[in-house]
N, C-alpha and C positions, 0 to 999 in steps of 0.2 A: 794172695791179695785178690779180692774180687773186684771186677769192674762193673759199674752200674751205668746203664744208659738213662739219662733223664728222659722222660717221655717227649719233651720238647725237642731235644737234640736227636732223639731216635727218629722222630717223624721227619725232622729235617734231613737226616741221613737217608731215610727211605725215599723221600722226595728227590733228593740229589741223585740217588741210584737210578730211580725210574726215569728221571730226566736225561741222564747221561746214556742210559740204555736206549731210550727213545731216539736221542740224537744219533747214536751209533746206527740205528736202523734207518733213520732218515738220510744219513750221510755215510753210506758204507765206504770202506777203504777203496780208494781209487788206484792204489798201487798196482794191483793186478787182479783181473777178474777171477772168480773162483772156478777155475777150470782144472781138470785133472786128466792125466794120461789114460787112466782106466775108467773114464766116465761111463762108458757103455758096457762095462764088464758083466754086469748083472742084467741090464735091461735089453741089451742086444749083443750077446757074446760073439756073434759072427760078423760084427761090424767091420773089423779090419780085414777079415778073409774076403768078404763080399767086395769091399772097395778094391782090394788087390786083384781079385779075379776079373772084375769089369775093366779096370784100367789096363791090365795086361792084354786082354782080348782086343780092346780098342786101339791100344798103341801098336800092336802087331798088325792090325788091319789098316790103320792110318797113322804112319810114322810122325805126322805133324801134331798129333794129339797132345804130347807133353808140353810143347810150346803154347798150344791153344789154351790149355787149362791153366798154365802158369800166368799167362796174360789176364785171363779171367779173374784169377785170384787177386792179382795186384790191382786191377781196375775196380774190383769189388771193394777191397779193403780201404783204399785211399779216399773214397768218397764218404759213405755213411758209416764206415767201419766194416769189419768182416762179418757181414750179416746177410749175405746172399741177395741184397737189394738189386744187384745187377741182373739177376735171373728173371725178375718179374717182367711179364709181357705187358705191353700197353693195352689199354681198352678204351672204350668210348669216353670214359670219364677222366682218364689219366694217361699222359705220355710218359712212359717209364725211362729210367736211366739208359737202358740198352739201346734206345732209339735216338739218343743224342748223336750228333755227327761224329763225336769223338769215339763212340762205341759201336757204330753200325758196322764197322769192318772187323769187329772181333770174330775170330773164326767159329763157325757153327759147330765144329768138332768139340770145342770146349763145352758148349751148352749141352750137346748131345751126350757127352760122357757123364756129366752130372745127372742128367735126366735118367740115364740108364742105371746109374748107381742107386738113385732114389727109388726107382721102380723095384729093383731087387730088394732093397732094404724094407720097403713097405710091405712086401710079401712076407718077409722074415719077421719083422718087428714093427708093425704099423704105428705111425704117429710118434715114434721115439727119436729118430735121428734127424737133426736139423740139416738143412741144405748148406748152411754156413760151415758146419763141421765137415760135410762131405767135400766141399771145395778145398778146405784146408788139408784133409787127409789125402785126397786124390792128387793134389799138387805135390805134396811131399813125396808120395810114392812114385809119381811119374818122373820127377827130377832125379830121384835115385835110380829109377829103371833105365834112364838114358845115360847114366854114368856120373851123375852129380852126387853131392853128399847126402847121407841119411841124417836127418836131424829130428829131435824129439818135439812133438807137438801135443798140446793139451786140448781137451774137448769139453763141451758143455755150453757152446754158443747157442743163442737163440736166433731165429730168422727175424730180420727187421720188418717194420710195419710201414716203411716209407720208401718209395722209389720214384723219383721225379726227375725228368730230363732237365728241368729248369734249375736244378741244383748242381749240375755237372761242371759248368764253366769254372776254370781256375784251379781245378784239382789235379789235372794230369799234365805231365811234361809234354811239350809240343816240339816238333822238329824245327820250328823257327825261333825257339827260345835260345838265349845265351846261357852259358854255363852258370853265370851269376844268378840268372832268373831261376834256373833249375835247382841250384843249391838252396835258394830262398824258399822255393816251393817245398822241397824235401824237409827243410828246417821247420816249416809250418806244420809238418806231420811228425815232428820230433825225430827226424831221421838226419843223421850226420852226413858230412861229405863222404866219409868212408862207406856208410850205408849206401849212399847214392851210387858210388862207383862199383861197389860189390854187386848191387842189384842190377846195374847196367850190364853186368856179365851174363844176365839171363839171355842177352842177345846172342849167346853162343849157340842157341837153338832157335828155330822158327824162321819166319820170313817177313819181309815188308813189301808193300805194294809200290810199284814204280812211282806213283804220284808223290810218295813220301820222300823220294830223293831225286826226282826228275830235275829239280833246279840245280843239282850238282853236275849233271851230265849234258844238259841242253841250255845254251845261252846263259851260262853262269854269270858272266860279266861282259862289259864292253871289250875287255882285252883278252878274255879267255872263254872258250865255249864250255870247258870243263873246270871244275874246282881244282886248283893246283895242288891242294893237299891230298887229292885222290891219286892213287897209283894209276899211271897212264894206261897200262894194259887192262887193268880192272875196269877203268872207265870205258874203254873201247868195248869190252864185253857187255857192260851194262847198257851201253847205247844200243847195241844190237838187240839185246834182250827186250828192251823197253821201247823199241822203235814205234810200236803201234799202241802205246799205253793209253792214249787219249780215246781211241775207239774201242780199246779192250781194257777197261779199268781193273780187271782181275789180274793183270800181269804183275808178277812179283819176283823178287830175288831173295835168296837165302841171306840171313843176317851174317852168318859165318860161312864164307865161301869155301873154306878148307875142310872143316869137319861139321857139316850142317846138322847132322843127326845126333851128335855126341855132345853131352854136357862136359865141357873141359875149359881150359883157360885160353883156348885158341883165339877167342874174341879179342883179348888184350894183346896177344902176339900179333894179330892182324892190324890192330891200331898202330903198332910200331912200324908197320910196313905200308901204311896208307891204304889199308884194305877195310877201313870202317865204312859201313854202308850209309848210315844216316849222318847228316852233318853234325848232329849232337853227339854221335859216337866219336867221330874223328876229333871233335873239339875237346874231348877229354885229354887228348895228347898235347893240346896247346895251352892248357891252363896250369899255372904253377901249383894250384891247390889239388888238382886231380892227376896230373902227369906222374908224380911219384907213386901213387897208388896203382896206376896202370902198369908202370914198370915193375912194381913189386909183384902184382898178380901175374904178369906175363912170365916172370922168372920163377914163381913159387905157386904152383897150382894148389898145394895143400893149404897154404895161407888163404888163397882165394876161396876155397871150399869152406874153410872155417868161418871166414867173415860173411860169406854169402848165407850160410846156415844161420848165423846169429841175426843177420838182418831180416831173414825170412821169418824167424821166430818173433822178432819185434813187430813186423808187419801183421803177423797172424793174430796179434793181441790188440790191434788198433780198435778202439771204441767198440769193444765186444758187448753185445747185449746178453744179459742173463735174466733169469727170473721172469718178472712180469713185463719187462721192457721189450719182449719179443714173443715169438711163438715158434712152434715146430710145424712148418707148412706140410700140408698133405701132398701138394705138388709144388715143385720149386718155382714154377713160373706164375703162380697166383697166390695172393693172400688167402687165408682161410675164410675171411669174411670180405666180400666185395664191398669196397668203400665207394659210395656214390657222392 
């Protein structure tokens, strides 16, 4: 039996087809950007080797590099998405993200690491690898290098075209926030309580400046000089360390006093002993929504690593720019076209 299209219905069908195809182009699937693990396989086959070589050299020379790059990754992704907008330097026309008060203390070693990788890649395959992909790859490799989980990440991000300090407020957790406020902030980024606690485990490496926790060790309240949730001996050591922090703002302490250079679950075990450095760290032990997760990760490092890896993959896909929504910068600290 033969089927015949009437010319009228045929043209309607074609019109419908082109309309739906057009709509598909206008509204691409938002489920997940089109990123792939082997994105640079043909265009820059040495991408992974170069990233690994540079981060290895840098981490061996400066052991705080892993924590610095991890902070950079998180601070970049939660604002405009993972698009390297945090790397843009301010100019006379624009105050960029990195110069907002929240970001001025981000460690220079993080920025330096990404710049070194970009320089090496530009020599090998100019104009191919985005700074956003470099941050993602470097973070994953460094976390793994200092003992953390290895997780799979995909590539193909473009670098963003916007970086403004006046858009920063309200996107980052602050040390004076309550756990409820932090949970709400993470929820606005589509991150669960479990994601929040797992990602807090990043504080197993790195350090914080004394001013970020000074209120816990000096004049805490009318009845107590130190925060009673803080281990007394730990508090005494911090007071000595931070005695001159007002005249020397660079003074800092390791986030994890026990194994500061190793990515492990010690951060959570420390919280159980009152050895959390920031008030927001220790508060995870006091909230019924977060304490069970702290206890779980303290007793099961494998579970912490699994959840941390999943949360990091989630963060790495935040508001990713692809196609014409971004560019591949020639330098990570400047847009290809200076916007006036």
